[in-house]
N, C-alpha and C positions, 0 to 999 in steps of 0.2 A: 526466515520465517514466512515472509510474504510470498516468496517464490514457491515454497512448499505448499502454501495455502492455495495458490493459483493452480498448481498441478492437481491438488485434491479436488478443487472445484470442477476442473475440466474432466477428471475421471468420474466424478459423481454424475455429471450430465451425460457422460458417455455410457455409464452403467445403468442409470435409472431413466434416461429419457427426459421428459419434461419435469422440471421442479420449480416451485415458486421461490421467490427471494426469501420468504420466511423459512421454508424448508431447508434451503441452502444455509441460511444463517444458523439454524438449529444444528445441522449436521457438522458445520465447521466451527461452531461455538464462537461466532462473531455477531456483530450487529447487522441489521438489514442494510444500513447505509454502507457498511464495509463491503457487503456483497455487490451493491450497485457499482462501487468503484472497481472491484475486482473484475466484474463482467466487462466493464468498459476497457480495462487493461487487456483482457484476453482478446477483445475485438480489435484493439489497436495493434496487437501482435499478430493479427492475421487469422485468428481462430474464428471460424464461422458460427458464432453464437448469436442468437437473436431472441427477441421477446415476443410472446404471444399475449395479447391483451384479452380481457374478459374474465368472467368467473372461473373458467377452466384454463386460464392462461398460465404463463410462467416462462422460464428460460429453457431453451433447448438448442442442441447442435443441429447444423444442417444435415439432412438425411444422408447417410452414407459416409459421413466424416468419422474417421477413427484416428486416434493418436497411437503412436508406437509406445512400447513399454520403456519410457525414459523417466528420468527424474528419481530413480531409486537410489537411496543411500546404500552404503556398504552394509549397514546393519539390517536394513529392510531386505536386501538381497539374501543375506545369510539366513534371516528368519524364514523366508520362503522355502529355501532348500531344507531347513531343519524341520519345517512343518510337514514335509512329505513322509508318510508312513507306509512303506511298501506292503507290509503284512496285512493291515486292515484294508488297504486299497485292493489288494488281490482277492481278499475274501468277498469284497463287494463286486468283484468282476471288473475292477478298474485298474488292474495291474499294468497292462500294456498302455492304457490311456495315461496313467501317471508317468510312466517312463517317457512316452512321447511328449507330454507336456513339459517335462524337465529338459528334454533336448531342445524344444522350441524356446524355453526360457533362457537356456544357456546361449543359444544362437542370437537372441535379441539383446542380451546384456553385453556391455563392454567387456573386453577381455579380462581386465583386472577383477571385475565383479563376478564373472563366471568362474574364475580361478578360486575366488573366496568361497563360492558355493561348493566346489569340489573339496576344499579343505574342511568345510563344515561336516560333510559326509564322512570324512576320514577320521574325525575327532569326536563326533557325537552320534549316539545311536539311541533311538527311542524304542523301549520294550514295554508295551502296554500291559500284558498279562502279569498278574501277581505271582509271587513265589509259590512253589509246590502245587501248581495247578496245571493240569494238562489242557491243551487247547480243546475247546468244546466243538464237536462237529456241527456245522451249520450248512447242510446241503441246500437249503432253500433261501439262503441269504441273498444271493445274486438276483433271483427272481423277485424276492421281496423288495430289494432296492429298486428294481425296475418299476414295480407297482407303486412304490412311494414317489418316485420321480415323475411318473406319468399320471399320478392321481387316479389309479385304478383300484376298484374294490376287489377284495380277495376273500376266498373261502379257505379256512384252515382247519385241519384236524390237529388238536392240541392235547398234550399230556400235562395234566396238572396234579397237584399234590393231594387234593381231596376227591372223594368219590362223587360221581363216577370219574375215574382217572382220565379217560379219553372223551373229549367233547369236540363238537364241530361248531365253528363260529363263522359268521360273515362279518368282516371288519372293513372299516375305512382306514387304511394306513396313513399315519400322519408323519412318521419319521422313525429313524433307527438310531440307537445310541450305543456306543462302545464304552462299557464301564468295567474296569479292572479285567480286561481280557474277555468279557462276556458281552454278547450282542443282545440288545433288547429292542422290541418293537413297541412303539407308542401308537395306539390306534383307538378309534372311536367305535364303540359297540353299544347299541341300544341307547344312543344319546349320551353315553358317558365315556370319558377318556380313560383308557386302561393301559397297563403295561404287560407285555408278554415276553418271555424269554425265547429268543429265536431258536436256541438249541432244543427246545421242547416242542417245536412244530414238527409234526410227523408227516404232514402232507399239506401242500399249498397249491391252490388254483387261482390264477389271475382271471378275474371275471371281466366280461365286456360291458362293464358298467362304470360310470364315473364315481369316484369317491367324493364324499361330502367333507369338505375341509372348513372348519370354523374360520371366520374371517379374521378374528383377532388372535388366532392360535400362534404361540411362540414356543418352539421346541425346547430351547434352552431353559426358559422360565418354567415350562411344564415339568421338565425332568428334575429341575432343582426342587420344585415343590413336592414331586413324587418321592425323591430321595429323602427329604426331610420328614415327610409323612411316614415313610417306611421305617426310618430309624426310630421314630417316636412310637409307632404302633407295634413293632416287633417285640418290644419289651413290655410285657403285660403284667409284671409283678416287680416287687422290690425286695431287697434283702438288707437288713440292718446288721452291720458287721463292725468288729474291732480289728484293726491291723496296725502293724508297726509303720513308723514314718518311712523306713526303707521300703517296705512292701507297697506303700502308697505311691512312691516314686516308680516302682517297678510296674505298676499297672499300665503305664504308658506303653510298655513293650509287650505285656502279657495279655492285656484285656483288649476287646474291640474298642474302637475310638469312643463310641457313645458311653460305654461302661466306664472307661478310664476318665473321661471328662466329668461324668456325674460323681464318681468317687472322689475326685480331687476338689470339685466345686462344693460338695456337701460335707467335707471333712471338718470336724471340730478341731479345736486347738489340741496339740499333743498333751497327754498327762505326764506325770513325773516319771513314768516308766518308758516314755517314748511311744505310746500307743495313741491312735486316734480312732474316733467313732465316726462312721459315715454310712451313707445309704447308696447302694448300687442297683441299677435296674437289671432285671433278669428276664429271660424269655419264659423259663419254666424252672421247676425244682431241679430237674436233671441238668439243664443248661447251667444253672447257678452253681451246682456241685462241680461240674467239669471246670468252669472258669475259676472258681475260688480255690480249688485244689492246686492251681498253679502257684499259689503263694505259700503252700506248705504250712508250716507251723507259725507263720507270721500273720495269720488271720484267724479270727474266731467269729463264727456266725451267732448272732444274738436272736434273730428272727428272720423268717418264720420258723416255727419248730420243726416242720417237715424237712426243711433244708438242713437244719442243724442235725437232725437224726440221720439224714442221708449221708452227710459228711462223716459223722461219727461211725456209722456202719462201714463206710469205705475205709476209714482209718483202721478199724479192727480187722477188716479183711486183709489189709496190707500187713498188719502186725502178725497175722497167722502165716503169711508167706515168708516174712523176713524176721529171723530171730534177733534178739538184742545183740549188740556187739560183744557182750560178755559171754555169750553162748554160741560161738561160731559153729557152723555146720557146713559140710561139703556142699559146693554148688550143685544144684540139681536134686537135692534132697526133697522128696515130695512132702507136702503138708499133711497133717493128720487126715485120715480117711473120714468121709462122712461129713454132714453139715455141722458147723460149729455154732454153738448157741450165740444168738445176737450178731452173727456175722453175715453180712450181705455181700453179694458179688459186686465188684466195681461196675458202675453204670456206663462205662465207655470202653472202647477198644483200646488195647495197649498202644501207647504213643512214645516214640523215641525222641530224644533231644530235649528232655525235661531240664529246665534251667536250674542251676544251683543258686540258692539264696543265702544271704547272711543271716544267721540266727541272732535273735535280739539279745542273748545273754553272753554266749561265748565269743561271738564275733568271728567265728570260723565258718567256712563254707561247707555245707552238707547237701547231698542230693535232696531235691524236693520230695522224692518219694519216701525218704526216711523221715523228713521233717513232718510229713503228714501224720505219722504215728503219734507225734507229740501233741496233736490238736486236743484241747481240753473238751470234754463232753459236758 
């Protein structure tokens, strides 16, 4: 334990330069008195560490002193090799740099630890993008990363969702974030920190001006706050629904995380028929219709009335396309010509892979698209 702490203290001084005893104690989670003893032990072992007195003083290493990469445990060495992500590094323009760094790391490690690193690569692979999503072209990512690293101001032409669609902005780049296979830029504009999707940048120019970076800015904390604020702000309405206990369990797999958590947290106790009443957040009437139809006949919308009407219209539209099982028709038979009274077109594009759900009465599996027909109006 103490040997590991001494190595950590040495690496902290090497990485950060001058540090006070209080700063070292806070970083190592020990007392200041323990730091005094550890510094004395390093000096006795021949490490050129000395103290500078005064208000701006602290401990530091002799200029030019560097320690080799030693003291790594097997687990730490494995974690270093596992952390390397060739795909994102290549997108940032650091593919060759990462490969060279790994070669140097392997050369510096003892043979047994270097071999363990190779075993990690053969047994674990990190794939950041989510399923069913093509990689988004980011032709300006490498230039953007350079501007972020060098603290240079940038001018971008950006495509956004609201009018006017294309805008030009001068930004102070603060950092880039990879989220579910998508790259995002965190930047300051007009005194406010905002987030931009890198794939929506149409043109980028690195300016010969220094970027202004807030002194207390922390990229990880900023992104966490942005993600939480986005999840809370994107759902602008709520739907009151009844659903079966089985459907409530299925929301974990069929709903977005925020919707699933809300549905389960707000659910009442099941009634005698095995149904619960709950409230789910929705982005819009259309969005709520698409998400709730995934549960087929195991959900009933109670409010708002516009959502209930949209789902009922969709169910009737499906009923016009699919005859009851007692009246089979050859596949490909066209529906009756002309608009049908009270029938609205489905509000989404056809989607394959609809999950089958267990009906609350018969206990047999039926396709969700058939179960929709049974929704009560």
